[in-house]
C-alpha positions as CSV (number, residue, x, y, z in Angstrom):
1,X,21.7,32.6,47.2
2,X,23.4,34.4,49.6
3,X,24.6,38.0,49.0
4,X,25.4,41.6,50.3
5,X,23.3,44.5,50.0
6,X,25.5,47.9,50.9
7,X,23.5,51.0,51.0
8,X,20.3,51.0,52.7
9,X,18.6,54.0,51.5
10,X,15.1,54.0,49.6
11,X,16.2,51.8,47.0
12,X,18.8,49.6,48.8
13,X,16.6,48.8,51.4
14,X,13.7,47.8,49.4
15,X,15.6,45.7,47.6
16,X,17.0,43.8,50.6
17,X,13.7,43.3,51.6
18,X,12.4,41.9,48.4
19,X,15.4,39.5,48.2
20,X,14.9,38.3,51.7
21,X,11.4,37.9,50.9
22,X,12.3,36.0,47.7
23,X,14.1,33.3,50.3
24,X,17.6,34.7,49.7
25,X,20.1,35.2,52.4
26,X,21.1,39.0,52.7
27,X,23.8,40.5,54.7
28,X,22.9,44.5,55.0
29,X,25.4,47.0,55.5
30,X,24.9,50.8,55.8
31,X,27.3,53.4,56.9
32,X,24.8,54.8,59.4
33,X,24.2,51.7,61.8
34,X,20.4,52.8,62.5
35,X,19.6,51.7,59.1
36,X,21.0,48.2,59.5
37,X,19.3,47.7,62.8
38,X,16.2,48.5,60.7
39,X,16.9,46.2,58.0
40,X,17.8,43.4,60.4
41,X,14.3,43.0,61.4
42,X,13.4,41.8,58.5
43,X,13.4,37.8,58.7
44,X,16.3,36.6,56.3
45,X,18.6,39.8,56.4
46,X,21.6,39.8,59.0
47,X,23.1,43.3,59.8
48,X,27.0,43.6,59.2
49,X,28.5,46.9,60.7
50,X,31.5,47.2,58.5
51,X,32.4,46.1,54.9
52,X,34.8,43.8,56.0
53,X,32.4,42.1,58.5
54,X,29.9,41.8,55.6
55,X,32.3,40.0,53.2
56,X,33.2,37.6,56.1
57,X,29.9,36.4,56.3
58,X,29.4,35.6,52.4
59,X,30.4,32.2,50.8
60,X,32.6,31.9,47.6
61,X,31.5,33.5,45.1
62,X,30.9,36.3,47.2
63,X,28.2,38.7,45.8
64,X,28.4,42.3,46.9
65,X,25.6,44.5,45.4
66,X,26.4,48.0,45.9
67,X,23.5,50.2,46.1
68,X,25.2,54.0,46.9
69,X,25.6,57.3,45.5
70,X,27.5,57.5,42.0
71,X,31.3,59.0,41.9
72,X,33.0,59.1,45.2
73,X,31.3,57.4,47.6
74,X,30.9,54.1,45.2
75,X,34.6,54.3,44.3
76,X,35.6,54.4,48.0
77,X,33.6,51.5,48.9
78,X,34.9,49.4,45.8
79,X,38.4,50.0,46.6
80,X,38.1,48.7,49.7
81,X,36.4,45.8,48.4
82,X,39.3,45.2,46.2
83,X,41.3,44.3,49.5
84,X,38.4,42.1,50.9
85,X,37.5,39.7,47.9
86,X,39.2,37.2,46.0
87,X,39.2,36.1,42.6
88,X,36.1,34.7,41.5
89,X,34.1,37.2,43.6
90,X,31.2,39.8,42.2
91,X,30.9,43.4,42.8
92,X,27.7,44.1,41.2
93,X,27.1,48.4,40.9
94,X,23.3,49.2,41.3
95,X,23.5,52.9,41.2
96,X,23.3,55.0,38.4
97,X,27.0,55.1,37.5
98,X,28.5,56.8,34.2
99,X,29.2,53.9,31.9
100,X,32.7,54.9,31.4
101,X,33.5,54.6,34.9
102,X,31.8,50.9,34.7
103,X,34.3,50.2,31.8
104,X,37.4,51.5,34.0
105,X,36.3,49.6,37.3
106,X,36.0,46.5,35.0
107,X,39.4,46.7,34.0
108,X,40.8,47.5,37.1
109,X,39.2,44.7,39.0
110,X,40.1,42.4,36.5
111,X,43.7,42.6,37.7
112,X,42.5,40.9,41.1
113,X,40.2,38.5,39.2
114,X,37.3,40.4,40.6
115,X,34.2,40.2,38.5
116,X,32.0,43.5,37.7
117,X,28.7,43.8,36.7
118,X,26.7,47.2,36.5
119,X,22.8,47.0,37.1
120,X,20.8,49.7,35.9
121,X,18.0,49.5,38.4
122,X,14.6,51.0,37.8
123,X,11.3,50.8,40.1
124,X,11.4,53.4,42.7
125,X,9.9,53.5,45.8
126,X,7.3,51.0,44.2
127,X,9.9,48.5,43.5
128,X,9.6,46.6,46.6
129,X,5.8,45.9,45.8
130,X,5.9,45.4,41.9
131,X,9.7,44.8,41.3
132,X,12.6,46.3,39.6
133,X,13.4,46.8,36.2
134,X,17.1,45.8,35.5
135,X,19.6,46.3,32.7
136,X,23.1,44.7,33.6
137,X,26.3,44.6,31.9
138,X,29.4,43.5,32.6
139,X,31.1,40.0,32.2
140,X,28.4,37.2,31.2
141,X,30.2,35.0,34.1
142,X,29.3,37.7,36.6
143,X,25.3,37.7,35.0
144,X,25.0,33.8,35.8
145,X,26.1,34.3,39.5
146,X,23.7,36.9,40.1
147,X,20.9,35.9,37.9
148,X,18.9,34.1,40.7
149,X,18.8,37.7,42.5
150,X,17.9,39.4,39.5
151,X,15.0,37.0,38.6
152,X,13.8,37.7,42.5
153,X,14.1,41.6,42.0
154,X,12.6,41.9,38.7
155,X,8.9,41.3,37.4
156,X,8.5,38.9,35.0
157,X,10.6,39.5,32.0
158,X,11.9,42.3,33.8
159,X,15.4,41.9,33.5
160,X,18.1,41.8,30.7
161,X,21.6,41.4,30.1
162,X,22.6,44.0,27.7
163,X,26.7,43.2,26.8
164,X,30.0,44.4,28.1
165,X,31.0,46.5,30.9
166,X,29.0,49.7,31.0
167,X,26.3,48.4,28.7
168,X,23.7,48.1,32.0
169,X,24.3,51.5,33.0
170,X,24.3,53.0,29.4
171,X,20.7,51.5,28.9
172,X,19.3,53.1,31.9
173,X,20.8,56.5,31.2
174,X,19.1,56.4,28.0
175,X,15.9,55.2,29.9
176,X,15.9,58.0,32.4
177,X,16.2,60.4,29.6
178,X,13.4,59.2,28.0
179,X,11.5,59.5,31.4
180,X,12.4,63.0,31.3
181,X,10.6,63.9,28.0
182,X,7.5,61.6,29.1
183,X,7.2,64.1,32.0
184,X,7.7,66.9,30.7
185,X,5.1,66.2,27.8
186,X,2.6,65.4,30.6
187,X,3.6,68.7,32.7
188,X,3.0,70.8,29.3
189,X,-0.4,69.1,28.5
190,X,-2.0,69.3,31.6
191,X,-0.6,73.2,31.6
192,X,-2.5,74.0,28.5
193,X,-5.8,72.3,30.3
194,X,-5.0,74.2,33.4
195,X,-5.0,77.5,31.4
196,X,-8.0,76.7,29.3
197,X,-11.4,78.5,28.9
198,X,-12.7,75.1,30.3
199,X,-10.3,75.2,33.3
200,X,-13.3,76.1,35.9
201,X,-14.9,72.8,34.5
202,X,-12.0,70.4,34.0
203,X,-11.4,68.0,36.8
204,X,-7.7,66.9,36.1
205,X,-7.6,63.6,37.9
206,X,-10.6,62.5,36.4
207,X,-8.9,63.6,33.0
208,X,-5.5,61.4,33.9
209,X,-8.0,58.5,35.1
210,X,-9.7,58.8,31.7
211,X,-6.9,58.7,29.5
212,X,-5.4,56.0,31.6
213,X,-8.1,53.7,30.1
214,X,-7.8,52.7,26.6
215,X,-5.6,55.7,25.3
216,X,-2.5,55.8,23.9
217,X,-0.9,57.7,26.3
218,X,-1.7,55.4,29.3
219,X,1.1,54.8,31.5
220,X,2.0,54.1,35.1
221,X,3.0,57.6,35.5
222,X,-0.8,59.0,35.0
223,X,-1.7,56.6,37.4
224,X,0.6,58.4,39.7
225,X,-0.8,61.5,38.6
226,X,-4.2,60.5,39.2
227,X,-3.2,59.7,42.8
228,X,-1.6,63.2,42.9
229,X,-4.6,65.2,41.9
230,X,-6.6,63.4,44.5
231,X,-4.2,64.6,47.4
232,X,-4.2,68.1,46.1
233,X,-6.1,69.0,42.9
234,X,-4.2,72.3,42.2
235,X,-0.8,70.9,43.3
236,X,-0.8,73.8,45.4
237,X,1.1,72.6,47.9
238,X,4.2,72.0,46.2
239,X,6.4,74.2,44.5
240,X,7.3,73.7,40.5
241,X,11.2,73.0,41.6
242,X,12.6,70.5,39.6
243,X,15.8,68.8,40.2
244,X,17.6,66.2,37.8
245,X,20.0,63.5,39.0
246,X,22.6,63.6,36.1
247,X,21.5,60.9,33.9
248,X,20.1,63.1,31.4
249,X,22.7,65.5,31.1
250,X,25.0,62.7,30.3
251,X,22.6,61.4,27.5
252,X,22.4,64.6,26.1
253,X,26.1,65.2,25.9
254,X,26.2,61.0,24.5
255,X,24.1,62.4,21.7
256,X,26.3,65.7,20.6
257,X,29.4,63.1,20.8
258,X,27.7,60.8,18.6
259,X,25.9,63.1,16.1
260,X,22.5,62.4,17.5
261,X,19.6,64.8,17.4
262,X,17.7,64.6,20.9
263,X,15.3,67.4,21.0
264,X,13.2,66.3,23.3
265,X,15.8,64.8,26.2
266,X,17.6,68.0,25.5
267,X,14.6,70.5,25.8
268,X,13.2,68.5,28.9
269,X,16.5,68.8,30.9
270,X,17.1,72.5,30.3
271,X,13.4,73.0,31.6
272,X,14.4,71.6,34.9
273,X,17.0,74.2,34.8
274,X,14.5,77.0,34.4
275,X,12.4,75.4,36.9
276,X,15.1,76.4,39.7
277,X,15.5,80.2,38.4
278,X,13.6,82.9,39.7
279,X,13.6,86.2,37.1
280,X,15.9,84.9,34.7
281,X,18.9,87.2,33.8
282,X,18.4,85.7,29.7
283,X,14.9,86.6,30.1
284,X,15.5,90.0,30.8
285,X,18.2,90.3,28.1
286,X,15.4,88.8,25.4
287,X,12.8,91.8,27.0
288,X,15.5,94.7,26.7
289,X,16.4,93.5,22.9
290,X,13.1,93.2,22.2
291,X,12.5,96.6,23.2
292,X,15.3,98.0,21.9
293,X,15.1,97.0,18.4
294,X,11.5,97.1,18.2
295,X,10.0,99.8,20.7
296,X,8.0,97.1,22.6
297,X,7.0,97.2,25.9
298,X,8.2,95.7,28.6
299,X,7.3,94.5,32.3
300,X,8.4,96.9,35.0
301,X,9.3,95.5,38.2
302,X,6.0,96.6,40.5
303,X,5.2,94.3,43.3
304,X,1.5,95.9,43.2
305,X,1.0,95.1,39.7
306,X,0.1,91.5,38.5
307,X,2.1,90.5,35.6
308,X,0.2,87.6,34.4
309,X,-1.1,89.3,31.3
310,X,1.0,90.6,28.1
311,X,0.6,94.2,29.1
312,X,0.5,94.2,33.0
313,X,3.0,96.2,34.6
314,X,4.1,97.5,31.0
315,X,6.7,100.3,30.8
316,X,7.1,102.0,27.8
317,X,10.8,102.0,27.0
318,X,12.1,104.8,24.5
319,X,14.6,102.5,22.8
320,X,15.7,102.9,19.1
321,X,13.5,101.5,16.4
322,X,15.7,102.5,13.1
323,X,17.0,99.1,12.4
324,X,20.6,99.8,14.0
């Protein structure tokens, strides 16, 4: 089939390449022309240098697949596409958009007769080689039109129609939140190994490899960890600063709204927040309260004192201990 891929970042470019190598005729457009020029080096990809040019190159029903940052950027492109597309054409949003935005967009585009599909795309930088897991929502008519592209993008049994507008991104939101919990569980497990009395003997790469053969916790992520430990056995070259892309925040809010306990997902999200802070004020509050009501020691600020043991750098605090 012929379709346009708009947005040639890490995911968008690789998806365009996989589509072209799968025999599709791809029109590629990116706001910065350098990436468009890079993409069109691939056989089967034709570069466009404006949204209008990309649309004019398509045949009806025109399919425009957006791989753009969620929010204002995606919204602005969709607003422009409303003026360029015709009834029966399809817009696919492959970004991590909020499902409620999908519902609103689908209703708005319905006024123009334009079909809308939301596609939760998973696979990261490895998707070009192994394929992308895709959960789609929106009009069934739109799904049928884009299905040839889904077959190429996904591995066998790797794509699914999930329901009405927003359903695909809702499932992707939950998927990413589960991912947070899995990553945190691995992180805590390896932290315990690193702090154990056997740490000097442990080879974390070999442990990850052994767990990935026959163990109930085997996974693609463990394979990636094995590769990471091969490059840097102590991960000493990176900081433990962990970003979040927003989906887990949405999932936690959804859990609250639905009255669903999501302890692991919430804790893994908050752990990421904590990773970005140094000398957290809340921890100072905890420390001083413990000292004030129980007379417990607090660790003083002394650059010459190591603070990796319970009593290191301790300062006696003459707080009240009368239960008041």
